[in-house]
N, C-alpha and C positions, 0 to 999 in steps of 0.2 A: 639521497637516494642516487646510487650510481646507474648511468645508462651503459647498457650492453651495446658496444659497437659490433654492428652486423656488417658482414662483408659478403660480397657476391658469392653465392653458393659455390663450393669447391668441385662439386661434381659436374656444373654445368660450364661450358666454354663461353667466354665473353665474346660478343661480336661487336666491333666498331661500327658505329652508326652516326648518322648527322642529323642535328635536330634544329631547326630555328626557333629561339624563344625570345620573348620581349625583353627588354631591359628590367622591366619590372619583376617578371618572373625570374631571371636570373638573380635579382637581390633578393628575392624570397628563398631562392635556391641556397644564396650564399648564408643567408640569415638561418635556416634550417640546418645547413651544414654545420655552422657555430653553435647552435643549441645542441645538438646531437653528439658534437665533438669529431665529426666525420672529417677526413682530409681529402676525400676525393668528391667530386661533385657526381661522377658516375655512380658511386655507392648511393648518394642521397636520392638521386633520380630512380634508381632501381628500387629502392626501398618505397620511394613515392608511387611509383607505378603498382608495385606490389599491393602496397596499402589501398590505393583506389580500385584496383582490379577486385580485391577481397570485398571493399566496400560495395562495389557494383554487382558481385555475386550474391552479397547478402540481401541486397534490393530485389533480385530475381527469386530469392528463395523465402522472402518475407511472408508471402502467402503460407507457406508450410510453417514457418516460425510463428506465425499468428494462430495457426490452427492449433500448434501444439501447445503454445502459451495459453490460449483460450482454454483447452481441454484441462490443462494443468489448474487454472484458475477456477473453473467449474467444480473441479474435484475438492479444492480448497473450501470453496464458499459450501457446497454440499456437507463436508464435514463441520464446519462451523455452524450451519443450520442445524445439523443433527445434535451437536453439543449443546445448543442453545435451546432446542426443543426439550431435550432431556431435562436441562435445568429448570426451564419454566414449569414442566411436569412436576418436578419435585417441589418447587415453590407453591404451586397450586395445590398439592398435596397438603404441604404445612399450613396454607391459608385456610384450606377447608377444616382442618384440624382446630385451629384458633377459632374460626367463625362457630363450628359446632360447639365448642367449649363455652364461648361467650353467650350463644343462644341458649344452652342449659342453664347458666348462671343466671341470665337476665330474663324476665318475663316482659316482653315488650308486646304491645298491640300493633295493629297494621299500620294506623297512622304513625306512630312512633318510628316504625322501620323506613316508611316512606320519608319522613323528615330526615331521618339519618342518612339514607341514600342520597338524597338531595344535598344535604350539607356536604358529604364526602365528595360528591361528583365536583361541587363549586371549589372545594379546597384542593382538589387535585387539579384542577383546571388552573387555579391561582399559582400554586407552587409549581406548575409545569410537569407534575408527576414525579418530583423527587420528594420522597417521604423518608424523614428520619424521625425516630423515636422522640430524640430530645427536642425537635423542632415542635412536634404535635404537643408534648408536655407543656412547652413554653407557650403555645397558642391557648391551650386548655386554660391555664393559670390567668392569663390575660384576660380572657371571657368571662372567668368566674370572679374577677374584681370589681 
């Protein structure tokens, strides 16, 4: 990945200034210059100041950004909730059709219905709510053996 070399802006006039920096800071400056392929310490320092200034401005605007991001996330969550609710409604309709069909086919007394309900609740707890047709058939075959 090639690094774009940034020079001081052409429209601004550079002004000479003096800054006292620790030896460690100068070493980090030289290291940064090498990493970016810069030939001038002034350019590196100007880029570092611009970056840090932008960082500070972002910190002061974080409340605005937080509110904006929160609002966007609320919209995404609301859309997801709506899609899930529609999907759950469709599944409930399909389940109601199956249940009605099975009730018409099987004539069960109240006791049998209670036992079936209890058995299903225990089974769903045991399998943590993950129901597959294949696993149910296997469990039924094991119980009948």
